[in-house]
N, C-alpha and C positions, 0 to 999 in steps of 0.2 A: 309556554315553558321558558324559564329564565336560565340562561347560561352565563356564567361569570368566570373570566380568566383571571389568574393572579400571577404577577411577575415580580420577583425581587430584583431591584436594580441597585446593586452596591449597598444593600441594607446592612447596617452594622448591628451585630448582636448575635445571640445564640441561634444557630441554624443547624442544618444537617451536613454542614461541611465537616470534613474529617478532623479539623483542628479542634472542634468543639465537642467531639464525642467523649463521653465519660467525665466531663469537667464540672466542677462546682460553679455556682453562680459567680463567686468572687474570681475564680479562674477565668470564667467566660468574659467577665468585664475587662480583665487585664488583657486577655487575648484580643478582644474586640477593639480595645484602644490601639493596640499595636497593629491590628488588622486595618484600621482606618488609614494609617500611614501608608500601607501598601495599596489599599483600594483606590485612594484618591491621588495617585501619582498622575502627572500629565499624560504620560505615555499610555497608561492603562485606561484612563478615563476617555481619552481621545479614541482609542480602539473600541471601547465598549459602546460609546455613543454612536459610532459608525455602524457597528453590527446591530445595535438596537434599532437604529433608523432604517437601515437598508435590508435587514433580514426580519427581525421580530415584528416591528411595526408595519413593514411592507406586507407581511402575511396577514396581519390584523386588518389593514385597509382593504385587502383584496378579497375578503370573505364574501362568498356569494349570498350568504344570509347575514345581514347587518344588524339583526336584532339580538344583541348581547352587550355585555359590558366587559371591560378589561382593566383591572386594577393594578397599578404600578406602585410598589412599596419601595420607598427610597429613604435615605438617611439625611437628617438635618445637619449632620456633620460634613456633608458634601460642600466643597468650596463653591462660592457664589457663581463663578463663571460656568461651572459645569451644571449647577442647579438651574441656571437660567436657560442653558441650552436644552436640558431635559424638559423643562416646562414648555418651551417653544415646540418641541417635537410632539409632546403629548397633547397640547392644545389644538393641534391641527386635526385631531381624529376624535369625532364625537363619542365614540365608544369608550375612550380611555379616561380613567379617573386616576390622577396622580396625587399621592399624599406622602409627606415627609414625617419621619418618626425619630425619636431618640433611640437609645440602645434598647432593642427589643428583638423578639423572634418574629419570623415571618407569620407564624400561626397567630400570635397575639395581635400583630399589626392588621392582619386580614380580618380577625374577629372585630376589631375596633371599627374598621371600615364598613363591615356588614351592619353593625349596630347603627352607625351614623347614617347609613343609606337605607335603614329599615328593611334589611334583607333577612329572610328566614332561611337558615341553612337547609332545612328539610325541603324547601321548595326551589332550591338552586342546584343545578349541575355545575360544579366548580372544576376548573382545570388549571394546570400549572404550565408555565412556559418560561424558559430562561431567556436572558437578554441577548443571546447570540444564536438562537435557534429559530426554526420556521415551522409553521403549520401548513398543511396543504390548503388550497384555496377554498375547498368546500368542507372544511373541518366542522364548522358550526352546524351546517346543514346536515352533515352525516351524523353528528352526535345527537341532534334532535330526532332525526328519523329512526335511529337505532335504539334510543332510550326513552322515547315519549311514553311507551306503554309501561315501563318500570316507574317512571315519575308519577304516573296517574294511578297505579295499582295500590300501592301501600307506602309505608314509611320505612321499609327495610332498606338498609344501606346497600349500594351497589357501586361498582366501578366500571369504567369504560376506557378503551384505548384504541388508537389506530395501530394496526399490526404492521410493524416494520419501520426501520429507520434507514435513511441514507446518511451515512456517517462520513464526514470529510475530515481528514487530517491535513490541515492547511500548512503546506511547506513550499510555497512558491512553485517552481517548475517541477518539484518532486511531490506535489500534492497527491495523496492517495484517497480514493473514494471507495467505501465498502457498503455492501448490502448487509444489513443486520436484521434478521428475522426475529424481532423481539417484541414482546408485549410489555406495556407499562414502563417504557423509558420515560424520563421526566418530561420530554417535549410532547405536551398534549395529554398526559395522563389525567383522567377525570374521575370524580367521585361524587356521589350524593350521600350526605350523612346528616343526621338530625342536629348535630351540635359541634362537630369537629371540622377543622380546616384540613385541606388536602396535605398541608405541610406537617400535620400531626402523624402522618404515616410515611414510611419509606415507600417510594413509588413502586418498586418491584414487589413489595409485599401486598399491594392492593389486590392482586389476582388471587392470593391465597386467603386473604381476610374476608373478602366479600364475594357475593354473586357478581360475575363480571361479564362484560360484553367486549368482544374483540372484532374490530371492523377491518376487513381485508380489502385489498384493491387500492389503497392509498398508503402513503408513507409520510413521515415527518423528516425534516432536515436538521441534523445536529452537526455543529462544527466544533473542532478542537484545534485551537491555534497555539497551544502551549501554555495558556494562562488559566486553563480550566482545572477544576478539582479532580477531574477524571484522569486516571492513568492511561497511557497509550504505549503498549508494548506488544511483542509477539505473543506472549503468554495470554494476555487479555483477548487478543484477536482470535486465538485458537479456541479458548474456552467458550467464547461467546458465538462461535460458529459464524464469524463474519467473513464474507467472501469478496474479493476484489471485483469491482464493477468494470465493464468495458465502457468505452466512450459512447458507443451506441446506446447502451443501457442507461447511462447517465442522461443523455439527450432525451430519451423517451420519458424518464422519470421527471425531468424538469418540465417537459411539455405537459405532462399529465397532472403534476402536483404543484409546481412552482413557476408557472408561466409568468407570474407577476414580477419575478426577479429581473431587475435591470442590470446595466453594466457594472455598477458599483457593488450591488448585491452578489452578482456572480463572481466578482473578483474577491470580495471579502470571504466568501464561502469556499473559495478554492476551485469552484466549478470552471471558471474561465481558464485558469492555468491548466487544469486537467484536460479540458477539451482542446487546448492548443498544443498539447504534447504530440510528438509523432505517435501514430497509432501502434499499439502493441498487438501483434498478431495472435499471440497465445497467452491469454491472461492466466491460464492454469499455472504458468511458470511463477507468476507473482503470488498466486494463491497458495502455492506449495510452501513458500517461506512462512506464511501464516499458519497453515495447518500443521506443519511439522515443528513449530516453535522455534523458527530460525531467527536470524538477525539481519536487518537491512539498515545500512548506514549510508546516507547519500550526502554529497557535497557538490558544490559547483564544479570542482575539478576532479572528483573521483566518486566511485561508489563501491561498496563492499557488501556482499551477500553471503550469509552462512546458512546452509540448509543441512541439518542432521538427517542422515538416512541409515547408514550402517554403523554399527558399534565398533567395527574392526578397521575400516579404511577411511582415510581422509585425504582428499585431493585439494591442495591449495594452488589455485591457478592465478596467473597475472597476465594482463593484456592491456592494450591501448584501444581507444575507440577510433581506430583508423584501419585502412586496408579494405580488402574485399568483403569482410564479415562485419563491416561497421554497424549495419542495422541490428544484427544479432547482439553485438557487444553493447549497444546502447540500452538493451533491456535484459542483459545477462552477460556472463563471462564468455570468453572464446570457447571454453570447454564445458559449458554448463549442460548442454544436451548430452554429451558423452557421460558425464557423471550421473545424470538422471537415468540414462539407459542402463548403466552399470549398477545403479543402486548404491553408490558410494556417497558418503558425506562430502560436501563441497564447500569450500571457501573461495569465492570468486572475487578477485580484486581487479577493478578496471579503472585505469587512469583516463580522464577525459582530455588531458593535455600534458605537455612536458613541463612540469612545474615542481621545483624543489620543495615548496611548502606542502604540496599535495602528497609527495612521497614521505615527507616528515610526518604529516598527519596520519597517513596510513600506518606507518611504523608505530606511532603512538597508540592508535586503536588496537593494532595487533598485539602490542605489548600488554595492554590492559586485558585483552582476552586471555592471553597466556597467564597473566597473574591471577585471573579469576578461575584458572584451571579448566577452561572451556574445552581444550583439546587434549587434556591429560589422559583421557581414557582410551585414546586411539593407539593400538599397538603398531599400526602401519600408517605412514604418512608419505605422500608424494608431493613434491613441489613441481609445478608444471607451468612453463612459460613459453609464449609464442612470440616470434618476431621481436619488436621493441620491448615487449613485456619480459623478455628473458633477463634483462639486467635487473629489473625489479624482483624477479624470481630469485636470483642469487642473493639479493639483499634480504628478502623474506626468509631465505633458508637459514639465516643466522639464528632465527627463533626455533628452528627445527634441526639441530646439529646432526642427528642420525638419519635424516630423511634423504633419499636419493632425489636428485634434481634432473628432470627431463626437459630439455630445451629443444624447441622445434624451429629451425631456421632462425637462430638468434641474430638480432641486429642491434647495433648501438645507435640509440637516438642521440641527436645533438644535445650538448650541454649536460649529458649524464656524467656524474662524478666517477672517479676510479679510486682505488681498485675495487674489484668485486668482493663481496663479503660472504664467502662460502668455503672457508678453508677446510672444514671437516666433512663436507658433503661430497658424495660421489656424483659427478656431473656427467650426464649422457646427452649427446647432441644428435638430433636427426636433421639432416639437411641435404639438399641437392648440391653435389660438389661444384657445379657450375655457378651456383648462386650463394657462395659462402661469404659472409662478412668477416674478412680477415682481421679487422680492427677488434672485433669481439674476442677472437682467440688470442690476439696479442695481449689483451688486457687480462686474460686468464693467468698469465705468468707461466711459471715452469710446470705447474700442475695442470697439464693439458687434459681436457675431458675425453671420454670415450666417444668416438665419432661413428655414427651409423649413416651410411650413404644411401639416401633415397634418390637414386639416379633417375633423371628425367621427370622428377616431380615438380620442377619449375620453381619460381620465386616464392610461391605460397604453398609449401608442402602440407601444412596443417589441413587445408581443405582437400587436397588430393588424397592424403592418407585416410581421411574420414570418408571420402568418396568411394574408395576401393575397399572399405571395411577393415582397415588395418589398425586405425588409431585406438579403438577400444581395447584391442588385444595388447597393444604396446603399453597402454596405461596400466592394465592389470599386471603385465610382466614386470614393469618398472616398480610397481608397488610391492611385488613379491621378491624383487631383487634378482630375477632370472633373466633379465634382458641382456643380450650381448650381440656382437656384430654378426656372428654366424646365424643365430636363430632369427635375428631381425631380417637379414637379407633373404634368407630362405622363404620366410613368410611373405615378405614384400614382393619378391619376384613372382611367386605363384599368384598372389592376389592381383598384381599388375597385369599378368597375362590373362587371368580369368576376367579381369575388368574389361580388357580389350574385347574378348569374346562376348561378354554380356552387353557391352556398348553397341557392338555390331548387331546383336540380337534386338536390342531396344530400337535401333534405327530402323531395322526391318519391320518391326511392329508398328512404329509410327507411320512409316511409308504406307503400310497396308490400310491405315486409317480405320481400324476396327476398334470400336469402343470396348467390346467384350475382351479382345486380346489385350488392349492396354490396361484394363482394370485387372485382368488376371496377372499380367506381368508386374503391375504395381504391387499386388499382394505378394507375389513371389519375391521380388527384390526386397520388400520390407521384411519379410519373414527371414531371409538369409542375411539380414543386417547390411544390405547394400543401400544405405540411406541416401547417398547422392543420386544413384540411378532412380530410386523410387521417387525422390523429390523432383527430378527432371520429368518423369512421366506424369506426376501429379500436376505440375505446372502446365504441361501440354493438355491434360484433360480439362483443367480449369479454363484454359484459353478456348478450347472447343465449346465448353458450356457457356462461356461469356459471349462468344460469337453467336451461338444458337439463340440465347436470350435476346441479344441485340437485334437479330434478324426477325424474331417473333414480334418484338416491340415495334419494328418498322413495317410489319404486315407481310413479311416474306415467310410463309409457312410451308412452302413446297420444297 
């Protein structure tokens, strides 16, 4: 059984790129000539030759079944220095046949190579692969074992695919990797047809056109580094049911499918950067942005996450990646969990450092969102800032002139400009009177904010308010405009007293060392929204389980 792969490497001419769709031959020639100027820039060709060598050809060389051919279709318009480099790469691999063409389509170029190599379409299983994607190491063997009976039976066309893609959006330290449960993506899509090239069909259409085989248990690797013809946005991710992969899942996928990838290949595919990131404990948080059609903008000095949930309420939060919640803020905003629990839409803005250009970029992105009408449908909006993020909150409030601003323990970071930009907004501040940053209030000028005293909450009242179950209620009251000093302190005092009682109860439970009691108490605290207490118990249970597993591994079972 003969298997033949086909790869377009910067082939100039009519193809299935979007720019060529619906165009006449004359228009195609004009587009192709312009396209050549774009295709053969030094920057692009250097990048493509690297991915072709360390990803595409690496997967070809690594095949467990070496009985196949791999045709590379290139353009004779390619500058000599790139052409020579491509020839050297292809000459090192026996299975690879490289040929250069004038203006032509991939289908016509492939048919010419088939004729010259005396290949009968009806006797060949042909597959396609782009010059920045990877096959799993046993792709050829799997295709043969799953389609040999169809090749031998008759001349009826059929198609075959590996089910699933690991899709990497290469963005350096912010690289995202997704599991995409898809059939007939271009990477490894295969067909047997009596006379036509695989490029004569849209790859997604193969499943509907012909009898098809889908091979589970393996995946292909597809990379998107911004130069691809494929769009990358939240709408695409949601419609295609792509889910964020954990680092552990990526490690397993690489071990099982792409073990041949070396350092350069892992770097170019984004895998190395992804695995070097601090681990994200709850990947569902990232997946939610995708599933709800949100927006994620990341930069070296800030990130911005918009998650639409409720049509009525929007909470815009600002914070820095510093302080006791630094780990949480590296993967979400300071108030992201509160918004998720309350079911309100959220726009989390997190500064990774004190940088004027970062604040300017944030305001530009926010202005663009406002101009696009992204937040116009929300009747109620709250601006929420914590600690050093309070100053940014007042600047952001300028885009939402009617929104109340709730600041928790506001502090002035060094080098922040003045004055504050929230002349029309009602400002409410929650803080411990013993830990007030007087500089912040001085910069508020004559229009002093409403101050709510969270006595004995310490220098980090955001965590304390969340710990005793008050923060969620304060957010809702601020959204509705009902928050005031009397109602706040009444709620706060009762919750703080109840928290003392519950903390004592929790300590008694832990001292008893009863797993049943601890699990029951954990369920109770979680049910009544005492998330801090529930979290403490869960950490204690995890420590007990870890110690038990360690003892068993050392042979201490008694």
